[in-house]
PDBQT receptor file of N, H, CA, C and O in Angstrom, charges set to zero:
ATOM      1  N   MET A   1     118.596 120.057 100.941  1.00  0.00    +0.000 N 
ATOM      2  CA  MET A   1     119.970 119.298 100.953  1.00  0.00    +0.000 C 
ATOM      3  C   MET A   1     120.644 119.258 102.885  1.00  0.00    +0.000 C 
ATOM      4  O   MET A   1     121.556 118.586 103.368  1.00  0.00    +0.000 OA
ATOM      5  N   LYS A   2     119.803 120.179 103.475  1.00  0.00    +0.000 N 
ATOM      6  H   LYS A   2     119.063 120.725 103.083  1.00  0.00    +0.000 HD
ATOM      7  CA  LYS A   2     120.451 120.227 105.142  1.00  0.00    +0.000 C 
ATOM      8  C   LYS A   2     119.398 118.992 105.451  1.00  0.00    +0.000 C 
ATOM      9  O   LYS A   2     119.656 118.325 106.453  1.00  0.00    +0.000 OA
ATOM     10  N   GLY A   3     118.312 118.653 104.729  1.00  0.00    +0.000 N 
ATOM     11  H   GLY A   3     118.103 119.195 103.915  1.00  0.00    +0.000 HD
ATOM     12  CA  GLY A   3     117.591 117.437 105.237  1.00  0.00    +0.000 C 
ATOM     13  C   GLY A   3     118.145 115.919 104.771  1.00  0.00    +0.000 C 
ATOM     14  O   GLY A   3     117.697 114.882 105.259  1.00  0.00    +0.000 OA
ATOM     15  N   LEU A   4     119.138 115.960 103.799  1.00  0.00    +0.000 N 
ATOM     16  H   LEU A   4     119.502 116.802 103.402  1.00  0.00    +0.000 HD
ATOM     17  CA  LEU A   4     119.582 114.856 103.144  1.00  0.00    +0.000 C 
ATOM     18  C   LEU A   4     120.943 114.720 103.990  1.00  0.00    +0.000 C 
ATOM     19  O   LEU A   4     121.621 113.693 104.031  1.00  0.00    +0.000 OA
ATOM     20  N   LEU A   5     121.191 115.748 104.560  1.00  0.00    +0.000 N 
ATOM     21  H   LEU A   5     120.640 116.582 104.527  1.00  0.00    +0.000 HD
ATOM     22  CA  LEU A   5     122.681 115.384 105.402  1.00  0.00    +0.000 C 
ATOM     23  C   LEU A   5     122.032 115.039 106.836  1.00  0.00    +0.000 C 
ATOM     24  O   LEU A   5     122.195 113.949 107.384  1.00  0.00    +0.000 OA
ATOM     25  N   GLY A   6     121.427 115.889 107.271  1.00  0.00    +0.000 N 
ATOM     26  H   GLY A   6     121.294 116.774 106.826  1.00  0.00    +0.000 HD
ATOM     27  CA  GLY A   6     120.747 115.400 108.328  1.00  0.00    +0.000 C 
ATOM     28  C   GLY A   6     120.308 113.688 108.377  1.00  0.00    +0.000 C 
ATOM     29  O   GLY A   6     120.411 113.063 109.432  1.00  0.00    +0.000 OA
ATOM     30  N   PHE A   7     119.971 113.247 107.511  1.00  0.00    +0.000 N 
ATOM     31  H   PHE A   7     119.886 113.756 106.654  1.00  0.00    +0.000 HD
ATOM     32  CA  PHE A   7     118.862 112.243 107.684  1.00  0.00    +0.000 C 
ATOM     33  C   PHE A   7     120.484 111.378 107.668  1.00  0.00    +0.000 C 
ATOM     34  O   PHE A   7     120.793 110.617 108.586  1.00  0.00    +0.000 OA
ATOM     35  N   PHE A   8     121.273 111.614 106.648  1.00  0.00    +0.000 N 
ATOM     36  H   PHE A   8     121.022 112.232 105.902  1.00  0.00    +0.000 HD
ATOM     37  CA  PHE A   8     122.814 110.440 106.237  1.00  0.00    +0.000 C 
ATOM     38  C   PHE A   8     122.940 110.239 107.997  1.00  0.00    +0.000 C 
ATOM     39  O   PHE A   8     122.533 109.261 108.624  1.00  0.00    +0.000 OA
ATOM     40  N   GLY A   9     123.726 111.647 108.654  1.00  0.00    +0.000 N 
ATOM     41  H   GLY A   9     124.057 112.442 108.145  1.00  0.00    +0.000 HD
ATOM     42  CA  GLY A   9     124.108 111.703 109.443  1.00  0.00    +0.000 C 
ATOM     43  C   GLY A   9     123.414 111.182 111.142  1.00  0.00    +0.000 C 
ATOM     44  O   GLY A   9     124.011 111.129 112.217  1.00  0.00    +0.000 OA
ATOM     45  N   MET A  10     122.032 110.873 110.837  1.00  0.00    +0.000 N 
ATOM     46  H   MET A  10     121.547 110.916 109.964  1.00  0.00    +0.000 HD
ATOM     47  CA  MET A  10     121.266 110.429 111.774  1.00  0.00    +0.000 C 
ATOM     48  C   MET A  10     121.823 108.605 111.393  1.00  0.00    +0.000 C 
ATOM     49  O   MET A  10     122.310 107.832 112.218  1.00  0.00    +0.000 OA
ATOM     50  N   SER A  11     121.586 108.355 110.111  1.00  0.00    +0.000 N 
ATOM     51  H   SER A  11     121.190 108.982 109.441  1.00  0.00    +0.000 HD
ATOM     52  CA  SER A  11     121.550 106.784 109.692  1.00  0.00    +0.000 C 
ATOM     53  C   SER A  11     123.332 106.429 110.268  1.00  0.00    +0.000 C 
ATOM     54  O   SER A  11     123.570 105.323 110.754  1.00  0.00    +0.000 OA
ATOM     55  N   LEU A  12     124.184 107.232 110.168  1.00  0.00    +0.000 N 
ATOM     56  H   LEU A  12     123.991 108.130 109.773  1.00  0.00    +0.000 HD
ATOM     57  CA  LEU A  12     125.344 107.099 110.166  1.00  0.00    +0.000 C 
ATOM     58  C   LEU A  12     125.627 107.150 112.103  1.00  0.00    +0.000 C 
ATOM     59  O   LEU A  12     126.169 106.186 112.644  1.00  0.00    +0.000 OA
ATOM     60  N   GLY A  13     125.328 107.963 112.647  1.00  0.00    +0.000 N 
ATOM     61  H   GLY A  13     124.888 108.745 112.207  1.00  0.00    +0.000 HD
ATOM     62  CA  GLY A  13     125.648 107.701 113.656  1.00  0.00    +0.000 C 
ATOM     63  C   GLY A  13     124.666 106.582 114.172  1.00  0.00    +0.000 C 
ATOM     64  O   GLY A  13     125.398 105.674 114.566  1.00  0.00    +0.000 OA
ATOM     65  N   GLY A  14     123.145 106.171 114.379  1.00  0.00    +0.000 N 
ATOM     66  H   GLY A  14     122.551 106.909 114.059  1.00  0.00    +0.000 HD
ATOM     67  CA  GLY A  14     122.357 105.473 114.675  1.00  0.00    +0.000 C 
ATOM     68  C   GLY A  14     123.625 104.013 114.575  1.00  0.00    +0.000 C 
ATOM     69  O   GLY A  14     124.073 103.345 115.508  1.00  0.00    +0.000 OA
ATOM     70  N   ALA A  15     123.893 103.915 113.216  1.00  0.00    +0.000 N 
ATOM     71  H   ALA A  15     123.529 104.457 112.458  1.00  0.00    +0.000 HD
ATOM     72  CA  ALA A  15     124.657 102.530 112.892  1.00  0.00    +0.000 C 
ATOM     73  C   ALA A  15     125.740 102.181 113.970  1.00  0.00    +0.000 C 
ATOM     74  O   ALA A  15     125.666 101.322 114.848  1.00  0.00    +0.000 OA
ATOM     75  N   LEU A  16     126.280 102.640 113.826  1.00  0.00    +0.000 N 
ATOM     76  H   LEU A  16     126.340 103.338 113.112  1.00  0.00    +0.000 HD
ATOM     77  CA  LEU A  16     127.892 103.269 114.879  1.00  0.00    +0.000 C 
ATOM     78  C   LEU A  16     126.968 102.670 116.180  1.00  0.00    +0.000 C 
ATOM     79  O   LEU A  16     126.929 101.440 116.162  1.00  0.00    +0.000 OA
ATOM     80  N   GLY A  17     126.179 103.326 117.362  1.00  0.00    +0.000 N 
ATOM     81  H   GLY A  17     126.210 104.326 117.376  1.00  0.00    +0.000 HD
ATOM     82  CA  GLY A  17     125.719 103.242 118.245  1.00  0.00    +0.000 C 
ATOM     83  C   GLY A  17     125.040 101.719 118.490  1.00  0.00    +0.000 C 
ATOM     84  O   GLY A  17     125.000 101.075 119.539  1.00  0.00    +0.000 OA
ATOM     85  N   TRP A  18     124.644 101.452 117.478  1.00  0.00    +0.000 N 
ATOM     86  H   TRP A  18     124.676 101.974 116.626  1.00  0.00    +0.000 HD
ATOM     87  CA  TRP A  18     123.888 100.117 117.444  1.00  0.00    +0.000 C 
ATOM     88  C   TRP A  18     124.767  99.219 117.686  1.00  0.00    +0.000 C 
ATOM     89  O   TRP A  18     124.557  98.320 118.501  1.00  0.00    +0.000 OA
ATOM     90  N   TRP A  19     126.403  99.390 116.690  1.00  0.00    +0.000 N 
ATOM     91  H   TRP A  19     126.574 100.120 116.028  1.00  0.00    +0.000 HD
ATOM     92  CA  TRP A  19     127.186  98.082 116.697  1.00  0.00    +0.000 C 
ATOM     93  C   TRP A  19     127.981  98.479 118.062  1.00  0.00    +0.000 C 
ATOM     94  O   TRP A  19     128.258  97.594 118.872  1.00  0.00    +0.000 OA
ATOM     95  N   LEU A  20     128.258  99.526 118.238  1.00  0.00    +0.000 N 
ATOM     96  H   LEU A  20     128.033 100.245 117.580  1.00  0.00    +0.000 HD
ATOM     97  CA  LEU A  20     128.801  99.175 119.980  1.00  0.00    +0.000 C 
ATOM     98  C   LEU A  20     128.257  99.463 120.875  1.00  0.00    +0.000 C 
ATOM     99  O   LEU A  20     128.759  99.898 121.911  1.00  0.00    +0.000 OA
ATOM    100  N   GLY A  21     127.208  99.293 120.670  1.00  0.00    +0.000 N 
ATOM    101  H   GLY A  21     126.800  98.940 119.828  1.00  0.00    +0.000 HD
ATOM    102  CA  GLY A  21     126.180  99.027 122.273  1.00  0.00    +0.000 C 
ATOM    103  C   GLY A  21     126.148  97.212 121.853  1.00  0.00    +0.000 C 
ATOM    104  O   GLY A  21     126.439  96.355 122.687  1.00  0.00    +0.000 OA
ATOM    105  N   GLY A  22     125.743  96.898 120.433  1.00  0.00    +0.000 N 
ATOM    106  H   GLY A  22     125.507  97.595 119.756  1.00  0.00    +0.000 HD
ATOM    107  CA  GLY A  22     125.331  95.434 120.574  1.00  0.00    +0.000 C 
ATOM    108  C   GLY A  22     126.428  94.723 120.666  1.00  0.00    +0.000 C 
ATOM    109  O   GLY A  22     126.322  93.644 120.084  1.00  0.00    +0.000 OA
ATOM    110  N   LEU A  23     127.940  94.995 121.420  1.00  0.00    +0.000 N 
ATOM    111  H   LEU A  23     128.026  95.872 121.894  1.00  0.00    +0.000 HD
ATOM    112  CA  LEU A  23     128.595  94.311 121.844  1.00  0.00    +0.000 C 
ATOM    113  C   LEU A  23     128.592  94.195 122.955  1.00  0.00    +0.000 C 
ATOM    114  O   LEU A  23     129.373  93.368 123.425  1.00  0.00    +0.000 OA
ATOM    115  N   GLN A  24     127.833  94.864 123.746  1.00  0.00    +0.000 N 
ATOM    116  H   GLN A  24     127.198  95.535 123.364  1.00  0.00    +0.000 HD
ATOM    117  CA  GLN A  24     127.038  94.391 125.357  1.00  0.00    +0.000 C 
ATOM    118  C   GLN A  24     126.000  94.008 125.464  1.00  0.00    +0.000 C 
ATOM    119  O   GLN A  24     125.694  93.045 126.167  1.00  0.00    +0.000 OA
ATOM    120  N   SER A  25     125.179  94.720 124.746  1.00  0.00    +0.000 N 
ATOM    121  H   SER A  25     125.427  95.502 124.174  1.00  0.00    +0.000 HD
ATOM    122  CA  SER A  25     123.580  93.822 125.303  1.00  0.00    +0.000 C 
ATOM    123  C   SER A  25     123.007  94.817 124.451  1.00  0.00    +0.000 C 
ATOM    124  O   SER A  25     123.335  95.994 124.302  1.00  0.00    +0.000 OA
ATOM    125  N   LEU A  26     122.257  94.268 124.012  1.00  0.00    +0.000 N 
ATOM    126  H   LEU A  26     121.991  93.312 124.133  1.00  0.00    +0.000 HD
ATOM    127  CA  LEU A  26     120.487  94.361 123.481  1.00  0.00    +0.000 C 
ATOM    128  C   LEU A  26     119.927  96.162 123.616  1.00  0.00    +0.000 C 
ATOM    129  O   LEU A  26     119.521  96.904 122.722  1.00  0.00    +0.000 OA
ATOM    130  N   THR A  27     120.101  96.411 124.996  1.00  0.00    +0.000 N 
ATOM    131  H   THR A  27     120.431  95.808 125.722  1.00  0.00    +0.000 HD
ATOM    132  CA  THR A  27     119.110  97.528 125.783  1.00  0.00    +0.000 C 
ATOM    133  C   THR A  27     120.230  98.336 125.323  1.00  0.00    +0.000 C 
ATOM    134  O   THR A  27     119.964  99.464 124.908  1.00  0.00    +0.000 OA
ATOM    135  N   LEU A  28     121.763  97.836 125.333  1.00  0.00    +0.000 N 
ATOM    136  H   LEU A  28     121.978  96.920 125.670  1.00  0.00    +0.000 HD
ATOM    137  CA  LEU A  28     122.776  99.255 125.363  1.00  0.00    +0.000 C 
ATOM    138  C   LEU A  28     122.628  99.399 123.834  1.00  0.00    +0.000 C 
ATOM    139  O   LEU A  28     122.152 100.453 123.413  1.00  0.00    +0.000 OA
ATOM    140  N   ALA A  29     122.855  98.798 123.294  1.00  0.00    +0.000 N 
ATOM    141  H   ALA A  29     123.242  97.942 123.637  1.00  0.00    +0.000 HD
ATOM    142  CA  ALA A  29     122.740  99.025 121.822  1.00  0.00    +0.000 C 
ATOM    143  C   ALA A  29     121.888  99.976 121.533  1.00  0.00    +0.000 C 
ATOM    144  O   ALA A  29     122.336 100.970 120.963  1.00  0.00    +0.000 OA
ATOM    145  N   VAL A  30     120.397  99.904 121.867  1.00  0.00    +0.000 N 
ATOM    146  H   VAL A  30     120.034  99.096 122.331  1.00  0.00    +0.000 HD
ATOM    147  CA  VAL A  30     119.113 100.762 121.585  1.00  0.00    +0.000 C 
ATOM    148  C   VAL A  30     119.058 101.890 122.141  1.00  0.00    +0.000 C 
ATOM    149  O   VAL A  30     118.275 102.745 121.729  1.00  0.00    +0.000 OA
ATOM    150  N   VAL A  31     120.032 102.144 123.373  1.00  0.00    +0.000 N 
ATOM    151  H   VAL A  31     120.669 101.449 123.708  1.00  0.00    +0.000 HD
ATOM    152  CA  VAL A  31     120.416 103.263 124.291  1.00  0.00    +0.000 C 
ATOM    153  C   VAL A  31     121.087 104.227 123.084  1.00  0.00    +0.000 C 
ATOM    154  O   VAL A  31     120.618 105.221 122.529  1.00  0.00    +0.000 OA
ATOM    155  N   LEU A  32     122.504 103.464 122.881  1.00  0.00    +0.000 N 
ATOM    156  H   LEU A  32     122.885 102.656 123.331  1.00  0.00    +0.000 HD
ATOM    157  CA  LEU A  32     123.572 104.478 122.076  1.00  0.00    +0.000 C 
ATOM    158  C   LEU A  32     123.161 104.382 120.405  1.00  0.00    +0.000 C 
ATOM    159  O   LEU A  32     123.841 105.016 119.598  1.00  0.00    +0.000 OA
ATOM    160  N   SER A  33     121.995 103.542 119.944  1.00  0.00    +0.000 N 
ATOM    161  H   SER A  33     121.442 103.028 120.599  1.00  0.00    +0.000 HD
ATOM    162  CA  SER A  33     121.518 103.811 118.873  1.00  0.00    +0.000 C 
ATOM    163  C   SER A  33     121.133 105.185 118.941  1.00  0.00    +0.000 C 
ATOM    164  O   SER A  33     121.678 106.108 118.336  1.00  0.00    +0.000 OA
ATOM    165  N   ALA A  34     120.031 105.271 119.817  1.00  0.00    +0.000 N 
ATOM    166  H   ALA A  34     119.587 104.521 120.309  1.00  0.00    +0.000 HD
ATOM    167  CA  ALA A  34     119.122 106.704 120.233  1.00  0.00    +0.000 C 
ATOM    168  C   ALA A  34     120.161 107.897 120.443  1.00  0.00    +0.000 C 
ATOM    169  O   ALA A  34     119.702 109.032 120.319  1.00  0.00    +0.000 OA
ATOM    170  N   VAL A  35     121.565 107.751 120.760  1.00  0.00    +0.000 N 
ATOM    171  H   VAL A  35     121.937 106.828 120.861  1.00  0.00    +0.000 HD
ATOM    172  CA  VAL A  35     121.993 108.420 121.313  1.00  0.00    +0.000 C 
ATOM    173  C   VAL A  35     122.945 109.392 120.409  1.00  0.00    +0.000 C 
ATOM    174  O   VAL A  35     123.230 110.587 120.478  1.00  0.00    +0.000 OA
ATOM    175  N   GLY A  36     123.305 108.329 119.531  1.00  0.00    +0.000 N 
ATOM    176  H   GLY A  36     123.074 107.357 119.475  1.00  0.00    +0.000 HD
ATOM    177  CA  GLY A  36     124.431 108.032 118.005  1.00  0.00    +0.000 C 
ATOM    178  C   GLY A  36     123.490 108.964 117.239  1.00  0.00    +0.000 C 
ATOM    179  O   GLY A  36     123.954 110.042 116.867  1.00  0.00    +0.000 OA
ATOM    180  N   SER A  37     122.324 108.687 116.987  1.00  0.00    +0.000 N 
ATOM    181  H   SER A  37     121.947 107.811 117.289  1.00  0.00    +0.000 HD
ATOM    182  CA  SER A  37     121.265 109.142 115.730  1.00  0.00    +0.000 C 
ATOM    183  C   SER A  37     121.190 111.601 116.381  1.00  0.00    +0.000 C 
ATOM    184  O   SER A  37     121.324 112.738 115.926  1.00  0.00    +0.000 OA
ATOM    185  N   GLY A  38     121.008 111.134 117.134  1.00  0.00    +0.000 N 
ATOM    186  H   GLY A  38     120.899 110.211 117.503  1.00  0.00    +0.000 HD
ATOM    187  CA  GLY A  38     121.308 112.478 117.932  1.00  0.00    +0.000 C 
ATOM    188  C   GLY A  38     122.208 113.531 117.392  1.00  0.00    +0.000 C 
ATOM    189  O   GLY A  38     122.111 114.438 116.566  1.00  0.00    +0.000 OA
ATOM    190  N   LEU A  39     123.006 113.114 118.083  1.00  0.00    +0.000 N 
ATOM    191  H   LEU A  39     123.085 112.377 118.754  1.00  0.00    +0.000 HD
ATOM    192  CA  LEU A  39     124.792 113.485 117.841  1.00  0.00    +0.000 C 
ATOM    193  C   LEU A  39     124.813 113.624 116.047  1.00  0.00    +0.000 C 
ATOM    194  O   LEU A  39     124.652 114.659 115.400  1.00  0.00    +0.000 OA
ATOM    195  N   GLY A  40     125.020 112.483 115.614  1.00  0.00    +0.000 N 
ATOM    196  H   GLY A  40     125.150 111.642 116.140  1.00  0.00    +0.000 HD
ATOM    197  CA  GLY A  40     124.884 112.553 113.935  1.00  0.00    +0.000 C 
ATOM    198  C   GLY A  40     124.174 113.776 113.587  1.00  0.00    +0.000 C 
ATOM    199  O   GLY A  40     124.780 114.830 113.395  1.00  0.00    +0.000 OA
ATOM    200  N   LEU A  41     122.510 113.634 113.471  1.00  0.00    +0.000 N 
ATOM    201  H   LEU A  41     122.018 112.778 113.627  1.00  0.00    +0.000 HD
ATOM    202  CA  LEU A  41     122.141 115.150 113.157  1.00  0.00    +0.000 C 
ATOM    203  C   LEU A  41     122.530 116.118 113.760  1.00  0.00    +0.000 C 
ATOM    204  O   LEU A  41     122.663 117.100 113.029  1.00  0.00    +0.000 OA
ATOM    205  N   TYR A  42     122.892 116.349 115.285  1.00  0.00    +0.000 N 
ATOM    206  H   TYR A  42     122.783 115.551 115.879  1.00  0.00    +0.000 HD
ATOM    207  CA  TYR A  42     123.618 117.276 115.124  1.00  0.00    +0.000 C 
ATOM    208  C   TYR A  42     124.834 117.816 114.595  1.00  0.00    +0.000 C 
ATOM    209  O   TYR A  42     125.069 119.017 114.464  1.00  0.00    +0.000 OA
ATOM    210  N   TRP A  43     125.629 116.826 114.285  1.00  0.00    +0.000 N 
ATOM    211  H   TRP A  43     125.438 115.850 114.392  1.00  0.00    +0.000 HD
ATOM    212  CA  TRP A  43     126.511 117.370 113.619  1.00  0.00    +0.000 C 
ATOM    213  C   TRP A  43     126.754 117.553 112.398  1.00  0.00    +0.000 C 
ATOM    214  O   TRP A  43     127.709 118.260 112.075  1.00  0.00    +0.000 OA
ATOM    215  N   THR A  44     125.972 116.975 111.488  1.00  0.00    +0.000 N 
ATOM    216  H   THR A  44     125.197 116.400 111.751  1.00  0.00    +0.000 HD
ATOM    217  CA  THR A  44     125.899 117.045 110.379  1.00  0.00    +0.000 C 
ATOM    218  C   THR A  44     125.141 117.890 110.126  1.00  0.00    +0.000 C 
ATOM    219  O   THR A  44     125.457 118.343 109.026  1.00  0.00    +0.000 OA
ATOM    220  N   ARG A  45     123.658 118.758 110.807  1.00  0.00    +0.000 N 
ATOM    221  H   ARG A  45     123.400 118.390 111.700  1.00  0.00    +0.000 HD
ATOM    222  CA  ARG A  45     123.468 119.923 110.706  1.00  0.00    +0.000 C 
ATOM    223  C   ARG A  45     124.378 121.276 110.737  1.00  0.00    +0.000 C 
ATOM    224  O   ARG A  45     124.531 121.979 109.738  1.00  0.00    +0.000 OA
ATOM    225  N   ARG A  46     125.010 121.575 112.107  1.00  0.00    +0.000 N 
ATOM    226  H   ARG A  46     124.885 121.003 112.918  1.00  0.00    +0.000 HD
ATOM    227  CA  ARG A  46     125.823 122.444 111.895  1.00  0.00    +0.000 C 
ATOM    228  C   ARG A  46     127.392 122.483 111.363  1.00  0.00    +0.000 C 
ATOM    229  O   ARG A  46     128.257 123.325 111.607  1.00  0.00    +0.000 OA
ATOM    230  N   LEU A  47     127.470 121.174 110.482  1.00  0.00    +0.000 N 
ATOM    231  H   LEU A  47     126.768 120.490 110.284  1.00  0.00    +0.000 HD
ATOM    232  CA  LEU A  47     128.497 121.147 109.594  1.00  0.00    +0.000 C 
ATOM    233  C   LEU A  47     127.973 121.897 108.241  1.00  0.00    +0.000 C 
ATOM    234  O   LEU A  47     128.717 122.555 107.513  1.00  0.00    +0.000 OA
ATOM    235  N   ALA A  48     126.336 121.662 107.977  1.00  0.00    +0.000 N 
ATOM    236  H   ALA A  48     125.731 121.128 108.568  1.00  0.00    +0.000 HD
ATOM    237  CA  ALA A  48     126.135 121.999 106.987  1.00  0.00    +0.000 C 
ATOM    238  C   ALA A  48     125.633 123.181 107.387  1.00  0.00    +0.000 C 
ATOM    239  O   ALA A  48     125.791 123.783 106.325  1.00  0.00    +0.000 OA
ATOM    240  N   GLU A  49     125.258 123.793 107.945  1.00  0.00    +0.000 N 
ATOM    241  H   GLU A  49     125.130 123.304 108.808  1.00  0.00    +0.000 HD
ATOM    242  CA  GLU A  49     125.224 125.944 108.349  1.00  0.00    +0.000 C 
ATOM    243  C   GLU A  49     126.426 126.391 108.199  1.00  0.00    +0.000 C 
ATOM    244  O   GLU A  49     126.604 127.311 107.400  1.00  0.00    +0.000 OA
ATOM    245  N   ASP A  50     127.445 125.881 108.879  1.00  0.00    +0.000 N 
ATOM    246  H   ASP A  50     127.301 125.134 109.528  1.00  0.00    +0.000 HD
ATOM    247  CA  ASP A  50     128.726 126.386 108.680  1.00  0.00    +0.000 C 
ATOM    248  C   ASP A  50     129.520 126.410 107.344  1.00  0.00    +0.000 C 
ATOM    249  O   ASP A  50     130.210 127.393 107.073  1.00  0.00    +0.000 OA
ATOM    250  N   TYR A  51     129.433 125.319 106.486  1.00  0.00    +0.000 N 
ATOM    251  H   TYR A  51     128.873 124.520 106.706  1.00  0.00    +0.000 HD
ATOM    252  CA  TYR A  51     129.688 125.098 105.426  1.00  0.00    +0.000 C 
ATOM    253  C   TYR A  51     128.994 125.444 103.731  1.00  0.00    +0.000 C 
ATOM    254  O   TYR A  51     129.671 125.630 102.720  1.00  0.00    +0.000 OA
ATOM    255  N   LEU A  52     127.710 125.451 103.809  1.00  0.00    +0.000 N 
ATOM    256  H   LEU A  52     127.160 125.300 104.630  1.00  0.00    +0.000 HD
ATOM    257  CA  LEU A  52     126.646 124.941 102.868  1.00  0.00    +0.000 C 
ATOM    258  C   LEU A  52     126.062 127.224 103.076  1.00  0.00    +0.000 C 
ATOM    259  O   LEU A  52     126.270 127.955 102.108  1.00  0.00    +0.000 OA
ATOM    260  N   GLU A  53     125.732 127.531 103.763  1.00  0.00    +0.000 N 
ATOM    261  H   GLU A  53     125.563 126.937 104.549  1.00  0.00    +0.000 HD
ATOM    262  CA  GLU A  53     125.179 128.719 103.750  1.00  0.00    +0.000 C 
ATOM    263  C   GLU A  53     126.570 129.329 103.634  1.00  0.00    +0.000 C 
ATOM    264  O   GLU A  53     126.704 130.551 103.575  1.00  0.00    +0.000 OA
TER     265      GLU A  53
């Protein structure tokens, strides 16, 4: 379950970062997508540990 939530968080964070960065440039979109994916994974894994265990 934690893995599925992590995947969902990475997808959502990456998409949000891509959208925000795409408003400026392709390079910024790639960077913000990577950062958003990492943050999405971190937050969803943390939430899963706090509420699912």
